[in-house]
C-alpha positions as CSV (number, residue, x, y, z in Angstrom):
1,X,37.5,-136.3,96.9
2,X,36.4,-140.0,96.4
3,X,33.1,-139.1,97.7
4,X,32.6,-136.1,95.4
5,X,33.8,-138.2,92.5
6,X,31.3,-141.1,93.3
7,X,28.7,-138.5,93.6
8,X,29.4,-136.9,90.3
9,X,29.6,-140.3,88.4
10,X,26.2,-141.3,89.8
11,X,24.6,-138.0,88.9
12,X,25.9,-138.6,85.3
13,X,24.8,-142.0,84.9
14,X,21.4,-140.7,86.0
15,X,21.3,-137.9,83.6
16,X,22.5,-140.2,80.7
17,X,19.6,-142.6,81.5
18,X,17.0,-139.8,81.5
19,X,18.6,-138.5,78.2
20,X,18.5,-142.0,76.6
21,X,14.7,-142.3,77.9
22,X,13.9,-139.1,76.1
23,X,15.8,-140.0,72.8
24,X,13.5,-141.1,69.7
25,X,13.7,-144.8,68.9
26,X,14.1,-145.8,65.3
27,X,12.7,-149.0,64.2
28,X,13.1,-150.5,60.8
29,X,10.2,-152.6,59.6
30,X,11.0,-154.0,56.1
31,X,11.9,-151.1,54.0
32,X,10.3,-148.5,55.9
33,X,11.9,-146.6,58.9
34,X,9.4,-145.5,61.7
35,X,10.3,-143.2,64.4
36,X,8.7,-143.5,67.8
37,X,9.1,-140.9,70.4
38,X,10.0,-142.5,73.7
39,X,7.9,-141.1,76.7
40,X,10.1,-140.5,79.8
41,X,9.4,-143.0,82.6
42,X,9.0,-141.8,86.1
43,X,11.0,-143.9,88.5
44,X,9.7,-144.5,91.9
45,X,11.8,-145.6,94.8
46,X,10.2,-147.7,97.4
47,X,11.5,-148.1,100.8
48,X,12.2,-151.5,102.2
49,X,9.2,-153.8,101.9
50,X,7.5,-154.9,105.2
51,X,6.6,-158.4,105.5
52,X,2.8,-159.1,105.9
53,X,1.6,-162.5,106.9
54,X,-1.9,-163.5,105.8
55,X,-3.8,-166.2,107.7
56,X,-6.0,-168.3,105.4
57,X,-9.3,-169.3,106.8
58,X,-9.2,-173.0,107.9
59,X,-11.2,-175.5,105.9
60,X,-12.8,-176.7,109.1
61,X,-13.9,-174.9,112.3
62,X,-14.8,-176.2,115.6
63,X,-18.2,-174.7,117.0
64,X,-17.8,-174.9,120.8
65,X,-21.5,-174.3,121.2
66,X,-22.9,-177.2,119.2
67,X,-20.0,-179.6,119.2
68,X,-19.7,-179.5,115.6
69,X,-16.9,-179.9,113.2
70,X,-18.2,-178.6,109.9
71,X,-15.6,-180.6,107.6
72,X,-14.8,-183.7,109.6
73,X,-12.4,-184.9,107.2
74,X,-10.5,-181.8,107.4
75,X,-10.5,-182.0,111.1
76,X,-8.9,-185.4,111.1
77,X,-6.4,-184.7,108.5
78,X,-5.7,-181.0,109.3
79,X,-5.0,-181.4,113.0
80,X,-5.6,-183.4,116.0
81,X,-6.3,-180.5,118.1
82,X,-9.7,-179.7,116.4
83,X,-10.7,-183.3,116.4
84,X,-9.7,-183.6,120.0
85,X,-11.7,-180.8,121.0
86,X,-14.8,-182.3,119.1
87,X,-14.3,-185.6,121.0
88,X,-14.0,-183.9,124.4
89,X,-16.9,-181.5,123.8
90,X,-20.2,-183.6,122.9
91,X,-23.3,-181.9,122.1
92,X,-25.4,-184.2,124.6
93,X,-25.3,-186.9,127.3
94,X,-28.3,-189.2,128.0
95,X,-29.2,-191.7,130.8
96,X,-31.5,-194.5,129.5
97,X,-33.2,-197.7,130.9
98,X,-34.9,-200.2,128.8
99,X,-34.6,-204.0,127.4
100,X,-30.9,-203.6,126.6
101,X,-30.3,-202.7,130.2
102,X,-29.6,-199.6,132.3
103,X,-26.8,-197.3,130.7
104,X,-25.9,-194.0,129.1
105,X,-24.6,-192.5,125.9
106,X,-22.8,-189.5,124.6
107,X,-23.9,-187.7,121.3
108,X,-21.9,-185.5,118.9
109,X,-23.8,-183.4,116.5
110,X,-22.6,-183.6,112.9
111,X,-25.2,-181.2,111.8
112,X,-28.6,-179.8,112.8
113,X,-30.2,-183.2,111.8
114,X,-27.6,-185.8,112.5
115,X,-26.1,-187.0,115.9
116,X,-23.5,-189.7,116.3
117,X,-24.0,-191.8,119.6
118,X,-21.8,-194.2,121.5
119,X,-23.2,-195.8,124.6
120,X,-23.5,-198.8,126.9
121,X,-26.5,-200.6,128.4
122,X,-26.4,-203.7,130.8
123,X,-27.2,-205.4,133.9
124,X,-29.9,-207.8,135.1
125,X,-33.0,-206.9,133.2
126,X,-34.7,-210.3,132.9
127,X,-37.7,-209.1,134.7
128,X,-38.2,-206.8,131.8
129,X,-39.0,-209.9,129.7
130,X,-41.1,-211.4,132.4
131,X,-38.4,-213.4,134.2
132,X,-39.3,-216.8,132.6
133,X,-40.2,-218.1,129.2
134,X,-41.5,-221.5,127.7
135,X,-39.5,-223.6,125.4
136,X,-42.2,-226.3,124.1
137,X,-43.5,-227.8,127.3
138,X,-40.7,-226.6,129.9
139,X,-41.1,-223.5,131.6
140,X,-37.5,-221.7,132.5
141,X,-36.9,-219.0,135.0
142,X,-34.3,-216.5,133.7
143,X,-31.5,-214.5,135.2
144,X,-29.6,-212.3,133.1
145,X,-26.3,-210.4,132.8
146,X,-26.2,-207.8,130.0
147,X,-23.4,-205.8,128.4
148,X,-24.4,-203.9,125.3
149,X,-21.9,-201.3,124.2
150,X,-23.3,-199.7,121.0
151,X,-22.4,-197.2,118.2
152,X,-25.0,-195.6,116.1
153,X,-26.5,-192.5,114.4
154,X,-29.7,-190.6,115.3
155,X,-31.5,-188.8,112.6
156,X,-34.2,-186.1,112.7
157,X,-35.4,-186.5,109.1
158,X,-38.0,-183.6,109.5
159,X,-35.9,-181.4,111.9
160,X,-38.3,-181.8,114.8
161,X,-38.7,-184.3,117.7
162,X,-39.2,-187.5,115.4
163,X,-36.1,-189.6,115.3
164,X,-34.8,-192.6,113.5
165,X,-31.7,-194.7,114.7
166,X,-29.4,-197.2,113.3
167,X,-26.2,-198.7,114.6
168,X,-24.3,-201.7,115.8
169,X,-24.4,-203.3,119.1
170,X,-21.5,-205.4,120.5
171,X,-23.6,-207.9,122.7
172,X,-22.2,-209.9,125.5
173,X,-25.3,-211.1,127.2
174,X,-25.7,-214.1,129.5
175,X,-28.6,-215.9,130.4
176,X,-28.9,-218.5,133.3
177,X,-31.9,-220.6,132.9
178,X,-33.6,-223.1,135.4
179,X,-36.2,-225.6,134.4
180,X,-39.5,-225.7,136.2
181,X,-41.0,-229.2,136.3
182,X,-44.8,-229.6,135.1
183,X,-46.1,-231.4,138.2
184,X,-44.0,-234.4,139.0
185,X,-42.5,-234.6,135.5
186,X,-40.7,-232.7,132.8
187,X,-42.3,-233.3,129.5
188,X,-40.2,-233.2,126.5
189,X,-41.5,-234.4,123.1
190,X,-44.4,-235.9,124.7
191,X,-42.4,-237.9,127.0
192,X,-42.8,-237.5,130.8
193,X,-39.7,-237.8,132.6
194,X,-39.7,-238.1,136.4
195,X,-38.5,-234.8,137.9
196,X,-37.3,-236.2,141.2
197,X,-35.0,-238.8,139.0
198,X,-33.9,-235.9,136.8
199,X,-33.0,-233.4,139.4
200,X,-32.3,-229.9,138.6
201,X,-32.1,-228.9,135.1
202,X,-30.1,-225.7,134.6
203,X,-28.1,-224.1,131.9
204,X,-27.0,-221.1,130.0
205,X,-27.9,-219.2,126.7
206,X,-25.9,-217.1,124.6
207,X,-26.6,-215.4,121.3
208,X,-24.2,-216.2,118.5
209,X,-23.9,-212.8,116.8
210,X,-20.8,-210.9,117.9
211,X,-22.0,-207.8,116.1
212,X,-25.9,-207.1,116.2
213,X,-27.3,-204.5,113.8
214,X,-30.3,-202.5,115.2
215,X,-32.8,-199.9,114.0
216,X,-35.3,-197.7,115.9
217,X,-37.8,-195.0,115.8
218,X,-38.5,-192.6,118.6
219,X,-39.2,-188.9,119.8
220,X,-37.0,-186.6,121.4
221,X,-38.7,-183.5,122.6
222,X,-36.8,-180.8,124.4
223,X,-38.4,-179.6,127.8
224,X,-35.9,-176.6,128.2
225,X,-33.0,-175.3,126.2
226,X,-30.7,-177.9,127.8
227,X,-33.1,-180.8,129.0
228,X,-35.1,-183.2,127.0
229,X,-36.7,-186.6,127.2
230,X,-36.7,-189.5,124.7
231,X,-38.2,-192.8,123.9
232,X,-37.4,-195.4,121.3
233,X,-38.9,-198.6,120.0
234,X,-37.0,-201.1,117.6
235,X,-35.2,-204.3,117.4
236,X,-31.7,-205.8,117.3
237,X,-30.8,-209.0,115.4
238,X,-29.0,-211.0,117.9
239,X,-29.0,-214.2,115.8
240,X,-29.5,-217.9,117.0
241,X,-28.5,-219.1,120.5
242,X,-26.1,-221.6,121.9
243,X,-27.4,-223.4,125.0
244,X,-26.0,-225.8,127.6
245,X,-28.0,-227.8,130.1
246,X,-27.0,-230.1,132.8
247,X,-28.7,-232.3,135.2
248,X,-27.9,-232.6,138.9
249,X,-28.3,-236.3,138.6
250,X,-26.6,-236.7,135.1
251,X,-25.7,-240.4,135.5
252,X,-28.7,-241.7,137.4
253,X,-31.5,-243.5,135.9
254,X,-34.6,-241.9,135.0
255,X,-38.2,-243.1,135.0
256,X,-39.9,-242.1,131.7
257,X,-43.3,-242.6,130.3
258,X,-44.6,-242.2,126.9
259,X,-48.0,-242.8,125.1
260,X,-46.5,-246.2,124.1
261,X,-45.6,-247.1,127.7
262,X,-42.2,-246.9,129.8
263,X,-39.0,-245.8,128.2
264,X,-36.0,-247.6,129.4
265,X,-32.4,-246.8,129.8
266,X,-32.8,-243.1,130.2
267,X,-30.1,-240.9,132.3
268,X,-30.5,-237.5,133.8
269,X,-28.1,-236.1,131.1
270,X,-30.2,-237.6,128.3
271,X,-33.0,-235.5,129.5
272,X,-30.7,-232.6,129.9
273,X,-29.5,-233.1,126.2
274,X,-33.1,-233.0,125.0
275,X,-33.8,-229.9,126.8
276,X,-30.8,-228.3,125.4
277,X,-32.0,-229.1,121.7
278,X,-35.3,-227.5,122.5
279,X,-33.8,-224.3,123.9
280,X,-31.6,-223.9,120.8
281,X,-34.6,-224.6,118.4
282,X,-36.6,-221.9,120.4
283,X,-34.0,-219.2,119.3
284,X,-35.2,-217.1,122.3
285,X,-35.0,-213.3,121.6
286,X,-33.3,-213.9,118.3
287,X,-34.7,-210.6,117.4
288,X,-34.2,-208.6,120.6
289,X,-36.9,-206.1,121.2
290,X,-35.6,-202.5,121.8
291,X,-37.7,-200.4,124.2
292,X,-36.0,-197.6,126.1
293,X,-36.8,-194.4,127.7
294,X,-34.5,-191.6,129.0
295,X,-33.5,-188.1,129.8
296,X,-31.0,-185.9,127.9
297,X,-28.8,-182.8,128.9
298,X,-27.6,-180.8,125.9
299,X,-24.5,-178.5,126.2
């Protein structure tokens, strides 16, 4: 009985609602009464809604073929996974040899004309500079130990094989130098110091710059879809040099002769100090030439 009553009440309510919907509506506007005929409204009953999830396109996208993140800022901020994929999926790796040493670099393509590079070059490359140099009247043999990590950008401004590069080197280059006597003497500032009295003059050179900016131009032709060659010319500003020079007979007396006659009271270390000053005034390789060639594999 309760079910029948509830059904009857529900039907009555629905019928009343339909009837009310059909009744005219009287609206009084000022002194006039206007009658509006109400249109019946069709009521549709909807089943329970189904939840639908919409996935918005990400603001950044990793391109596995090119090693590109189209929106780098979005990748860094939006998620470490995409950034990690980019770092671990470089666009190219290269091997190189040149005045900075023997080394390699990894490149990440930012777009079709811009590539970020990180690399290292080093080793003993003194022979690439001739193996010796002159500081005023003294000739020095050179041994080197290079370490040049660098970070830079390679541009293809015209979209072809021509490239322009710029970046920063973190140099840690050591030069060991040994002076060669000119006959029986070392000549410094027009004074001849007896070489047998002086003994061996040896020392080190080190550039003062802890960060060295560089710039290059070059070419990077592709031989196949994956392999290519490159060559670069440029320079890095290494700054002035610090030198140390010692004599193997530092405290011993040294015979010295100038145009005005004998020079007295000279020791081996005095001669070494004069040689040190000449080396620092020389500023050898203040502008380090960059000449390199190499091969590239592109993924």
